C-alpha positions in Angstrom: -40.0 -108.2 -104.6 -41.8 -107.7 -101.1 -41.5 -104.9 -98.8 -42.0 -104.9 -95.0 -42.5 -102.1 -92.2 -41.6 -103.0 -88.6 -43.3 -101.5 -85.3 -44.9 -98.1 -85.9 -46.3 -97.3 -82.7 -48.3 -94.1 -83.4 -45.5 -92.5 -85.4 -47.7 -91.3 -88.3 -44.8 -89.0 -89.9 -42.3 -91.9 -89.8 -44.9 -94.2 -91.6 -45.6 -91.6 -94.2 -41.6 -91.3 -94.7 -41.3 -95.1 -94.9 -44.2 -95.5 -97.6 -42.6 -92.6 -99.5 -39.1 -94.6 -99.7 -41.0 -97.6 -100.7 -43.1 -96.0 -103.3 -39.5 -94.6 -104.7 -38.0 -97.9 -104.8 -41.1 -100.1 -105.8 -43.7 -98.0 -107.2 -47.4 -97.3 -105.9 -48.6 -100.9 -106.2 -45.7 -102.4 -104.2 -46.7 -105.4 -101.9 -46.0 -104.3 -98.3 -46.4 -106.4 -95.1 -46.7 -104.3 -91.9 -45.6 -106.3 -89.0 -48.3 -104.9 -86.3 -47.9 -102.7 -83.3 -49.5 -99.8 -84.8 -50.6 -98.4 -81.5 -49.0 -97.2 -78.2 -46.1 -95.0 -77.0 -46.2 -92.6 -80.2 -48.4 -89.4 -80.4 -50.7 -90.6 -83.1 -52.0 -94.2 -83.1 -55.4 -93.1 -84.4 -53.8 -91.5 -87.6 -51.7 -94.7 -88.1 -54.7 -96.9 -87.9 -56.7 -94.9 -90.2 -53.9 -94.6 -92.8 -53.7 -98.3 -92.8 -57.4 -98.8 -93.0 -57.9 -96.3 -96.0 -55.0 -98.0 -97.7 -56.7 -101.4 -97.5 -59.9 -100.0 -98.5 -58.4 -98.3 -101.5 -57.1 -101.8 -102.7 -53.4 -101.3 -102.0 -51.4 -104.5 -101.9 -50.8 -104.4 -98.2 -51.0 -107.0 -95.7 -51.6 -105.8 -92.3 -50.7 -108.1 -89.4 -51.7 -107.9 -85.8 -49.3 -106.9 -83.2 -49.6 -107.5 -79.2 -49.9 -103.8 -78.7 -53.0 -103.9 -81.0 -54.6 -106.7 -79.2 -53.9 -104.6 -75.7 -55.9 -101.7 -77.3 -58.6 -104.0 -78.4 -59.1 -105.9 -75.1 -59.0 -102.7 -73.1 -61.8 -101.1 -75.1 -63.8 -104.5 -75.0 -64.0 -105.0 -71.3 -61.5 -102.7 -69.5 -58.8 -105.3 -69.4 -55.4 -103.4 -68.5 -52.9 -106.7 -68.1 -52.0 -109.3 -70.4 -50.7 -112.5 -68.7 -47.7 -112.4 -71.0 -46.5 -109.4 -69.3 -44.6 -111.2 -66.5 -43.8 -107.7 -64.7 -47.5 -107.4 -64.2 -47.4 -103.8 -66.0 -50.5 -102.5 -67.2 -51.7 -101.0 -70.6 -51.4 -97.5 -69.0 -48.1 -98.0 -67.5 -45.6 -95.5 -69.4 -43.6 -98.4 -70.8 -46.5 -99.8 -72.7 -48.0 -96.6 -73.7 -51.8 -97.2 -73.7 -52.5 -93.6 -72.4 -50.9 -92.0 -75.6 -53.2 -94.4 -77.7 -56.2 -93.3 -76.0 -55.0 -89.4 -76.0 -54.7 -89.5 -79.9 -58.5 -90.1 -79.7 -59.1 -87.1 -77.5 -59.5 -89.3 -74.2 -57.3 -88.5 -71.1 -56.7 -91.4 -68.7 -58.3 -89.8 -65.6 -61.1 -91.1 -63.5 -63.4 -94.3 -63.4 -65.1 -93.2 -66.6 -62.0 -93.5 -68.7 -63.5 -96.8 -70.3 -66.6 -95.5 -71.1 -65.3 -92.2 -72.5 -63.1 -94.4 -74.6 -65.6 -96.6 -75.8 -67.5 -93.4 -77.1 -64.5 -91.9 -78.8 -62.7 -94.9 -80.8 -64.7 -95.7 -83.8 -66.0 -99.4 -83.6 -64.4 -99.8 -87.2 -61.0 -99.0 -85.9 -61.2 -101.9 -83.5 -63.0 -104.3 -86.1 -60.0 -103.6 -88.4 -57.2 -104.3 -85.9 -59.2 -107.6 -84.6 -59.3 -108.9 -88.1 -55.8 -108.6 -88.9 -54.1 -112.0 -89.6 -51.2 -113.0 -87.4 -48.7 -114.2 -90.0 -48.0 -114.1 -93.7 -45.9 -116.7 -95.9 -44.1 -116.5 -99.1 -41.9 -119.1 -100.8 -39.1 -117.9 -98.9 -40.2 -115.7 -96.0 -42.6 -116.0 -93.1 -43.7 -112.5 -91.6 -45.2 -112.5 -88.0 -45.1 -109.8 -85.4 -43.1 -111.4 -82.7 -41.9 -114.9 -83.8 -42.6 -118.4 -84.0 -42.0 -121.6 -81.6 -39.4 -123.6 -83.4 -40.2 -126.9 -84.7 -44.0 -126.3 -84.7 -46.0 -126.0 -88.0 -47.5 -122.5 -88.8 -51.0 -123.7 -88.7 -50.2 -125.0 -85.1 -48.8 -122.0 -83.8 -50.7 -120.1 -81.1 -51.6 -116.5 -81.1 -49.6 -115.7 -77.8 -46.5 -117.0 -79.5 -47.1 -115.3 -82.7 -47.3 -111.8 -81.1 -45.4 -112.2 -77.9 -42.5 -114.8 -77.9 -39.0 -113.9 -77.1 -37.6 -116.8 -75.2 -37.4 -120.0 -77.3 -37.3 -117.9 -80.6 -34.6 -115.2 -80.2 -32.3 -117.7 -78.7 -32.8 -120.3 -81.4 -29.8 -120.8 -83.3 -30.8 -123.4 -85.9 -32.4 -122.5 -89.3 -36.3 -122.3 -89.4 -38.4 -123.6 -92.2 -37.9 -120.3 -93.9 -36.4 -117.0 -93.2 -38.5 -115.2 -90.2 -39.1 -111.5 -90.7 -40.6 -109.9 -87.5 -40.6 -107.1 -85.3 -41.8 -106.8 -81.4 -38.2 -106.9 -80.0 -36.9 -103.1 -80.3 -33.4 -102.9 -81.8 -31.1 -99.8 -82.1 -31.5 -100.5 -86.0 -33.2 -103.6 -88.1 -30.8 -106.4 -87.9 -30.4 -109.7 -89.9 -29.5 -112.5 -87.5 -29.0 -115.4 -90.0 -32.0 -117.4 -89.5 -34.5 -114.1 -88.8 -34.7 -110.6 -89.6 -35.6 -107.9 -86.8 -37.2 -105.0 -88.1 -38.2 -103.3 -85.0 -35.8 -100.7 -85.2 -37.2 -98.7 -82.0 -39.8 -96.2 -83.8 -41.6 -96.5 -80.6 -38.7 -95.0 -78.8 -38.1 -92.1 -81.1 -35.8 -93.9 -83.6 -36.3 -94.0 -87.3 -38.9 -96.3 -89.0 -36.7 -98.1 -91.5 -38.4 -100.2 -94.2 -37.0 -103.0 -96.0 -37.3 -104.9 -99.1 -36.7 -108.7 -99.8 -35.7 -110.3 -103.0 -36.1 -114.0 -102.2 -34.1 -114.0 -98.9 -32.0 -111.2 -99.9 -32.6 -108.1 -97.6 -32.0 -104.5 -98.2 -33.0 -101.3 -96.1 -34.4 -98.4 -97.7 -32.9 -94.8 -97.1 -32.8 -91.6 -99.0 -29.7 -92.7 -100.7 -31.3 -95.7 -101.8 -31.0 -99.5 -100.9 -28.7 -100.5 -98.4 -27.8 -104.4 -98.0 -28.8 -105.9 -94.9 -26.5 -108.5 -94.3 -26.4 -111.2 -91.4 -24.5 -110.1 -88.5 -21.4 -112.1 -87.4 
């Protein structure tokens, strides 16, 4: 069995609930894959990052992947970069649609004035950035590939590029054929986790106030976890 949690986006209470459901189902040593996007939009990115850091430091069986929002956070703190070339609209990290201001606010920094970057660099612990920057981009089992956004079809995993693994939509979401393995991803928010046949999207929109619903995989068979127990997540028609 392997468990997965989609995009958290600063929702620490939702994360704690997801971890509770997983522990009920699989015990304290369950292998959990986190699919990235721990920061932005929600109210407490700092607490989410600290929770994940502490779990890894304690030796929990957690695989913590990196998402595009985590990269934007790190890039801003490195040199003030607010824009990513993958955002075709030109919106910056502080745009309300992206939610960077909420991340800095969780560290006690308000976005105001030309000294925002220097105040942020002083407030955000370097170990938080080091943790996020060191996260792997994908994880693979015999049956599954876990990744934040998706993959470029017909390209070996070792040849995939970072921008695709954390940003891709076009060319992945519209791909109707089978992948080498079932892809488990987040990044593209839906109303609820959804099985699309060749992929499972676990971004149920926690960044927009919807529940963070964890999943468990037995091979390629998938269930979501609720207070009432497992619910089969079957391919949509």
